[in-house]
PyMOL CGO cylinders between C-alpha atoms (Angstrom):
from pymol import cmd
from pymol.cgo import CYLINDER

trace = [
    CYLINDER, 51.57, -23.97, -104.90, 49.48, -23.28, -107.72, 0.3, 1, 1, 1, 1, 1, 1,
    CYLINDER, 49.48, -23.28, -107.72, 50.25, -24.25, -111.40, 0.3, 1, 1, 1, 1, 1, 1,
    CYLINDER, 50.25, -24.25, -111.40, 50.65, -21.78, -114.36, 0.3, 1, 1, 1, 1, 1, 1,
    CYLINDER, 50.65, -21.78, -114.36, 51.08, -22.04, -118.10, 0.3, 1, 1, 1, 1, 1, 1,
    CYLINDER, 51.08, -22.04, -118.10, 54.36, -21.06, -119.74, 0.3, 1, 1, 1, 1, 1, 1,
    CYLINDER, 54.36, -21.06, -119.74, 54.80, -20.86, -123.47, 0.3, 1, 1, 1, 1, 1, 1,
    CYLINDER, 54.80, -20.86, -123.47, 57.99, -22.13, -124.78, 0.3, 1, 1, 1, 1, 1, 1,
    CYLINDER, 57.99, -22.13, -124.78, 59.55, -22.60, -128.33, 0.3, 1, 1, 1, 1, 1, 1,
    CYLINDER, 59.55, -22.60, -128.33, 61.55, -25.55, -129.23, 0.3, 1, 1, 1, 1, 1, 1,
    CYLINDER, 61.55, -25.55, -129.23, 62.76, -26.04, -133.04, 0.3, 1, 1, 1, 1, 1, 1,
    CYLINDER, 62.76, -26.04, -133.04, 60.51, -23.18, -134.04, 0.3, 1, 1, 1, 1, 1, 1,
    CYLINDER, 60.51, -23.18, -134.04, 57.39, -24.69, -132.45, 0.3, 1, 1, 1, 1, 1, 1,
    CYLINDER, 57.39, -24.69, -132.45, 55.47, -23.18, -129.64, 0.3, 1, 1, 1, 1, 1, 1,
    CYLINDER, 55.47, -23.18, -129.64, 54.26, -25.30, -126.86, 0.3, 1, 1, 1, 1, 1, 1,
    CYLINDER, 54.26, -25.30, -126.86, 52.17, -24.32, -123.62, 0.3, 1, 1, 1, 1, 1, 1,
    CYLINDER, 52.17, -24.32, -123.62, 53.65, -26.19, -120.72, 0.3, 1, 1, 1, 1, 1, 1,
    CYLINDER, 53.65, -26.19, -120.72, 52.34, -26.07, -117.11, 0.3, 1, 1, 1, 1, 1, 1,
    CYLINDER, 52.34, -26.07, -117.11, 54.75, -25.61, -114.21, 0.3, 1, 1, 1, 1, 1, 1,
    CYLINDER, 54.75, -25.61, -114.21, 54.43, -24.89, -110.52, 0.3, 1, 1, 1, 1, 1, 1,
    CYLINDER, 54.43, -24.89, -110.52, 54.48, -21.16, -109.71, 0.3, 1, 1, 1, 1, 1, 1,
    CYLINDER, 54.48, -21.16, -109.71, 58.24, -19.95, -109.10, 0.3, 1, 1, 1, 1, 1, 1,
    CYLINDER, 58.24, -19.95, -109.10, 59.80, -22.74, -111.26, 0.3, 1, 1, 1, 1, 1, 1,
    CYLINDER, 59.80, -22.74, -111.26, 59.21, -20.72, -114.57, 0.3, 1, 1, 1, 1, 1, 1,
    CYLINDER, 59.21, -20.72, -114.57, 62.87, -19.87, -114.96, 0.3, 1, 1, 1, 1, 1, 1,
    CYLINDER, 62.87, -19.87, -114.96, 63.85, -23.66, -114.59, 0.3, 1, 1, 1, 1, 1, 1,
    CYLINDER, 63.85, -23.66, -114.59, 61.35, -24.54, -117.32, 0.3, 1, 1, 1, 1, 1, 1,
    CYLINDER, 61.35, -24.54, -117.32, 62.63, -21.63, -119.68, 0.3, 1, 1, 1, 1, 1, 1,
    CYLINDER, 62.63, -21.63, -119.68, 66.20, -22.58, -118.85, 0.3, 1, 1, 1, 1, 1, 1,
    CYLINDER, 66.20, -22.58, -118.85, 65.63, -26.14, -119.63, 0.3, 1, 1, 1, 1, 1, 1,
    CYLINDER, 65.63, -26.14, -119.63, 63.48, -25.19, -122.83, 0.3, 1, 1, 1, 1, 1, 1,
    CYLINDER, 63.48, -25.19, -122.83, 66.38, -23.06, -124.10, 0.3, 1, 1, 1, 1, 1, 1,
    CYLINDER, 66.38, -23.06, -124.10, 68.82, -26.04, -123.76, 0.3, 1, 1, 1, 1, 1, 1,
    CYLINDER, 68.82, -26.04, -123.76, 66.22, -28.17, -125.81, 0.3, 1, 1, 1, 1, 1, 1,
    CYLINDER, 66.22, -28.17, -125.81, 65.59, -25.70, -128.37, 0.3, 1, 1, 1, 1, 1, 1,
    CYLINDER, 65.59, -25.70, -128.37, 69.41, -24.95, -128.88, 0.3, 1, 1, 1, 1, 1, 1,
    CYLINDER, 69.41, -24.95, -128.88, 69.72, -28.92, -129.52, 0.3, 1, 1, 1, 1, 1, 1,
    CYLINDER, 69.72, -28.92, -129.52, 66.54, -28.76, -131.84, 0.3, 1, 1, 1, 1, 1, 1,
    CYLINDER, 66.54, -28.76, -131.84, 67.72, -25.81, -133.79, 0.3, 1, 1, 1, 1, 1, 1,
    CYLINDER, 67.72, -25.81, -133.79, 70.94, -27.74, -134.72, 0.3, 1, 1, 1, 1, 1, 1,
    CYLINDER, 70.94, -27.74, -134.72, 68.65, -30.76, -136.11, 0.3, 1, 1, 1, 1, 1, 1,
    CYLINDER, 68.65, -30.76, -136.11, 66.62, -28.12, -137.95, 0.3, 1, 1, 1, 1, 1, 1,
    CYLINDER, 66.62, -28.12, -137.95, 69.54, -26.43, -139.44, 0.3, 1, 1, 1, 1, 1, 1,
    CYLINDER, 69.54, -26.43, -139.44, 71.11, -29.89, -140.32, 0.3, 1, 1, 1, 1, 1, 1,
    CYLINDER, 71.11, -29.89, -140.32, 67.83, -31.75, -141.61, 0.3, 1, 1, 1, 1, 1, 1,
    CYLINDER, 67.83, -31.75, -141.61, 65.28, -29.23, -142.06, 0.3, 1, 1, 1, 1, 1, 1,
    CYLINDER, 65.28, -29.23, -142.06, 61.72, -29.55, -140.91, 0.3, 1, 1, 1, 1, 1, 1,
    CYLINDER, 61.72, -29.55, -140.91, 60.75, -32.91, -139.47, 0.3, 1, 1, 1, 1, 1, 1,
    CYLINDER, 60.75, -32.91, -139.47, 57.84, -34.55, -137.45, 0.3, 1, 1, 1, 1, 1, 1,
    CYLINDER, 57.84, -34.55, -137.45, 57.68, -32.76, -134.00, 0.3, 1, 1, 1, 1, 1, 1,
    CYLINDER, 57.68, -32.76, -134.00, 58.05, -36.07, -131.96, 0.3, 1, 1, 1, 1, 1, 1,
    CYLINDER, 58.05, -36.07, -131.96, 61.18, -37.18, -133.97, 0.3, 1, 1, 1, 1, 1, 1,
    CYLINDER, 61.18, -37.18, -133.97, 62.58, -33.56, -133.36, 0.3, 1, 1, 1, 1, 1, 1,
    CYLINDER, 62.58, -33.56, -133.36, 61.99, -33.69, -129.88, 0.3, 1, 1, 1, 1, 1, 1,
    CYLINDER, 61.99, -33.69, -129.88, 63.22, -37.29, -129.43, 0.3, 1, 1, 1, 1, 1, 1,
    CYLINDER, 63.22, -37.29, -129.43, 66.37, -36.30, -131.31, 0.3, 1, 1, 1, 1, 1, 1,
    CYLINDER, 66.37, -36.30, -131.31, 66.94, -33.23, -129.31, 0.3, 1, 1, 1, 1, 1, 1,
    CYLINDER, 66.94, -33.23, -129.31, 66.40, -35.03, -126.13, 0.3, 1, 1, 1, 1, 1, 1,
    CYLINDER, 66.40, -35.03, -126.13, 68.91, -37.69, -127.02, 0.3, 1, 1, 1, 1, 1, 1,
    CYLINDER, 68.91, -37.69, -127.02, 71.53, -35.06, -127.79, 0.3, 1, 1, 1, 1, 1, 1,
    CYLINDER, 71.53, -35.06, -127.79, 70.97, -33.54, -124.51, 0.3, 1, 1, 1, 1, 1, 1,
    CYLINDER, 70.97, -33.54, -124.51, 71.27, -36.85, -122.77, 0.3, 1, 1, 1, 1, 1, 1,
    CYLINDER, 71.27, -36.85, -122.77, 74.40, -37.40, -124.61, 0.3, 1, 1, 1, 1, 1, 1,
    CYLINDER, 74.40, -37.40, -124.61, 75.80, -34.31, -123.28, 0.3, 1, 1, 1, 1, 1, 1,
    CYLINDER, 75.80, -34.31, -123.28, 74.61, -34.97, -119.95, 0.3, 1, 1, 1, 1, 1, 1,
    CYLINDER, 74.61, -34.97, -119.95, 76.10, -38.43, -119.98, 0.3, 1, 1, 1, 1, 1, 1,
    CYLINDER, 76.10, -38.43, -119.98, 79.47, -37.02, -121.00, 0.3, 1, 1, 1, 1, 1, 1,
    CYLINDER, 79.47, -37.02, -121.00, 79.37, -34.36, -118.11, 0.3, 1, 1, 1, 1, 1, 1,
    CYLINDER, 79.37, -34.36, -118.11, 78.41, -37.04, -115.68, 0.3, 1, 1, 1, 1, 1, 1,
    CYLINDER, 78.41, -37.04, -115.68, 81.38, -38.97, -116.85, 0.3, 1, 1, 1, 1, 1, 1,
    CYLINDER, 81.38, -38.97, -116.85, 83.87, -35.89, -116.27, 0.3, 1, 1, 1, 1, 1, 1,
    CYLINDER, 83.87, -35.89, -116.27, 81.92, -35.25, -112.83, 0.3, 1, 1, 1, 1, 1, 1,
    CYLINDER, 81.92, -35.25, -112.83, 82.70, -38.58, -111.67, 0.3, 1, 1, 1, 1, 1, 1,
    CYLINDER, 82.70, -38.58, -111.67, 86.29, -38.51, -112.80, 0.3, 1, 1, 1, 1, 1, 1,
    CYLINDER, 86.29, -38.51, -112.80, 86.55, -35.03, -111.18, 0.3, 1, 1, 1, 1, 1, 1,
    CYLINDER, 86.55, -35.03, -111.18, 84.92, -36.62, -107.86, 0.3, 1, 1, 1, 1, 1, 1,
    CYLINDER, 84.92, -36.62, -107.86, 87.30, -39.53, -108.00, 0.3, 1, 1, 1, 1, 1, 1,
    CYLINDER, 87.30, -39.53, -108.00, 90.51, -37.27, -108.21, 0.3, 1, 1, 1, 1, 1, 1,
    CYLINDER, 90.51, -37.27, -108.21, 89.05, -35.07, -105.50, 0.3, 1, 1, 1, 1, 1, 1,
    CYLINDER, 89.05, -35.07, -105.50, 88.61, -38.03, -103.25, 0.3, 1, 1, 1, 1, 1, 1,
    CYLINDER, 88.61, -38.03, -103.25, 92.24, -39.27, -104.09, 0.3, 1, 1, 1, 1, 1, 1,
    CYLINDER, 92.24, -39.27, -104.09, 93.56, -35.75, -103.31, 0.3, 1, 1, 1, 1, 1, 1,
    CYLINDER, 93.56, -35.75, -103.31, 91.31, -35.62, -100.05, 0.3, 1, 1, 1, 1, 1, 1,
    CYLINDER, 91.31, -35.62, -100.05, 92.83, -38.93, -99.11, 0.3, 1, 1, 1, 1, 1, 1,
    CYLINDER, 92.83, -38.93, -99.11, 96.45, -37.85, -99.76, 0.3, 1, 1, 1, 1, 1, 1,
    CYLINDER, 96.45, -37.85, -99.76, 95.98, -34.63, -97.67, 0.3, 1, 1, 1, 1, 1, 1,
    CYLINDER, 95.98, -34.63, -97.67, 94.48, -36.66, -94.85, 0.3, 1, 1, 1, 1, 1, 1,
    CYLINDER, 94.48, -36.66, -94.85, 97.60, -39.00, -95.05, 0.3, 1, 1, 1, 1, 1, 1,
    CYLINDER, 97.60, -39.00, -95.05, 99.79, -35.82, -95.10, 0.3, 1, 1, 1, 1, 1, 1,
    CYLINDER, 99.79, -35.82, -95.10, 98.21, -34.28, -92.23, 0.3, 1, 1, 1, 1, 1, 1,
    CYLINDER, 98.21, -34.28, -92.23, 98.45, -37.45, -90.15, 0.3, 1, 1, 1, 1, 1, 1,
    CYLINDER, 98.45, -37.45, -90.15, 101.90, -38.21, -90.90, 0.3, 1, 1, 1, 1, 1, 1,
    CYLINDER, 101.90, -38.21, -90.90, 104.32, -37.51, -87.87, 0.3, 1, 1, 1, 1, 1, 1,
    CYLINDER, 104.32, -37.51, -87.87, 106.18, -34.39, -88.18, 0.3, 1, 1, 1, 1, 1, 1,
    CYLINDER, 106.18, -34.39, -88.18, 109.76, -34.98, -89.62, 0.3, 1, 1, 1, 1, 1, 1,
    CYLINDER, 109.76, -34.98, -89.62, 112.85, -35.00, -86.99, 0.3, 1, 1, 1, 1, 1, 1,
    CYLINDER, 112.85, -35.00, -86.99, 114.18, -31.57, -86.68, 0.3, 1, 1, 1, 1, 1, 1,
    CYLINDER, 114.18, -31.57, -86.68, 117.79, -31.24, -88.54, 0.3, 1, 1, 1, 1, 1, 1,
    CYLINDER, 117.79, -31.24, -88.54, 120.72, -29.97, -87.03, 0.3, 1, 1, 1, 1, 1, 1,
    CYLINDER, 120.72, -29.97, -87.03, 122.34, -27.17, -88.71, 0.3, 1, 1, 1, 1, 1, 1,
    CYLINDER, 122.34, -27.17, -88.71, 125.85, -26.25, -87.74, 0.3, 1, 1, 1, 1, 1, 1,
    CYLINDER, 125.85, -26.25, -87.74, 126.99, -22.70, -88.55, 0.3, 1, 1, 1, 1, 1, 1,
    CYLINDER, 126.99, -22.70, -88.55, 130.59, -21.82, -88.44, 0.3, 1, 1, 1, 1, 1, 1,
    CYLINDER, 130.59, -21.82, -88.44, 131.63, -19.24, -85.86, 0.3, 1, 1, 1, 1, 1, 1,
    CYLINDER, 131.63, -19.24, -85.86, 134.54, -17.17, -86.23, 0.3, 1, 1, 1, 1, 1, 1,
    CYLINDER, 134.54, -17.17, -86.23, 136.58, -16.87, -83.07, 0.3, 1, 1, 1, 1, 1, 1,
    CYLINDER, 136.58, -16.87, -83.07, 136.81, -13.36, -81.48, 0.3, 1, 1, 1, 1, 1, 1,
    CYLINDER, 136.81, -13.36, -81.48, 140.68, -13.52, -81.90, 0.3, 1, 1, 1, 1, 1, 1,
    CYLINDER, 140.68, -13.52, -81.90, 140.49, -13.94, -85.64, 0.3, 1, 1, 1, 1, 1, 1,
    CYLINDER, 140.49, -13.94, -85.64, 138.23, -11.09, -86.05, 0.3, 1, 1, 1, 1, 1, 1,
    CYLINDER, 138.23, -11.09, -86.05, 140.57, -8.92, -83.87, 0.3, 1, 1, 1, 1, 1, 1,
    CYLINDER, 140.57, -8.92, -83.87, 143.61, -9.87, -85.83, 0.3, 1, 1, 1, 1, 1, 1,
    CYLINDER, 143.61, -9.87, -85.83, 141.86, -9.07, -89.17, 0.3, 1, 1, 1, 1, 1, 1,
    CYLINDER, 141.86, -9.07, -89.17, 140.86, -5.65, -87.85, 0.3, 1, 1, 1, 1, 1, 1,
    CYLINDER, 140.86, -5.65, -87.85, 144.39, -5.06, -86.97, 0.3, 1, 1, 1, 1, 1, 1,
    CYLINDER, 144.39, -5.06, -86.97, 145.70, -6.06, -90.39, 0.3, 1, 1, 1, 1, 1, 1,
    CYLINDER, 145.70, -6.06, -90.39, 143.04, -3.68, -92.16, 0.3, 1, 1, 1, 1, 1, 1,
    CYLINDER, 143.04, -3.68, -92.16, 144.24, -0.84, -89.71, 0.3, 1, 1, 1, 1, 1, 1,
    CYLINDER, 144.24, -0.84, -89.71, 147.93, -1.41, -90.50, 0.3, 1, 1, 1, 1, 1, 1,
    CYLINDER, 147.93, -1.41, -90.50, 147.07, -1.76, -94.35, 0.3, 1, 1, 1, 1, 1, 1,
    CYLINDER, 147.07, -1.76, -94.35, 145.32, 1.59, -94.10, 0.3, 1, 1, 1, 1, 1, 1,
    CYLINDER, 145.32, 1.59, -94.10, 148.10, 3.13, -92.34, 0.3, 1, 1, 1, 1, 1, 1,
    CYLINDER, 148.10, 3.13, -92.34, 150.64, 1.93, -94.95, 0.3, 1, 1, 1, 1, 1, 1,
    CYLINDER, 150.64, 1.93, -94.95, 148.37, 3.08, -97.89, 0.3, 1, 1, 1, 1, 1, 1,
    CYLINDER, 148.37, 3.08, -97.89, 148.43, 6.51, -96.33, 0.3, 1, 1, 1, 1, 1, 1,
    CYLINDER, 148.43, 6.51, -96.33, 152.09, 6.63, -95.82, 0.3, 1, 1, 1, 1, 1, 1,
    CYLINDER, 152.09, 6.63, -95.82, 152.49, 5.70, -99.41, 0.3, 1, 1, 1, 1, 1, 1,
    CYLINDER, 152.49, 5.70, -99.41, 150.12, 8.48, -100.47, 0.3, 1, 1, 1, 1, 1, 1,
    CYLINDER, 150.12, 8.48, -100.47, 151.83, 11.08, -98.49, 0.3, 1, 1, 1, 1, 1, 1,
    CYLINDER, 151.83, 11.08, -98.49, 155.43, 10.10, -99.87, 0.3, 1, 1, 1, 1, 1, 1,
    CYLINDER, 155.43, 10.10, -99.87, 153.81, 10.04, -103.45, 0.3, 1, 1, 1, 1, 1, 1,
    CYLINDER, 153.81, 10.04, -103.45, 152.44, 13.68, -102.72, 0.3, 1, 1, 1, 1, 1, 1,
    CYLINDER, 152.44, 13.68, -102.72, 155.68, 15.10, -101.57, 0.3, 1, 1, 1, 1, 1, 1,
]
cmd.load_cgo(trace, "trace")
């Protein structure tokens, strides 16, 4: 691939940087990140030598990166623990089936209750007839 020049601005200063063709977006994104950190320095401290500004901005980015790497490592460790727990759960034998007993009402009880309900309805109807007359 051929190289090309890209102009970037960091901390209010412009630099010409060479990169491989097709990698311009990566370079511009990295430059924006470095510029963000450099701008913080410029706002806090003011103008400073170019090399010092770039060094400090680079260290600030490195600090952020180290923090993110620590968080990533912790997340990967947690993910590994969870994957191991999932593997253990999948390999565990299935639990023994539980025996569940459901009470069954004998047919004779159901028939007796139906008879009692019919008698109660008949008595209620007889009382209504007597009350109406």
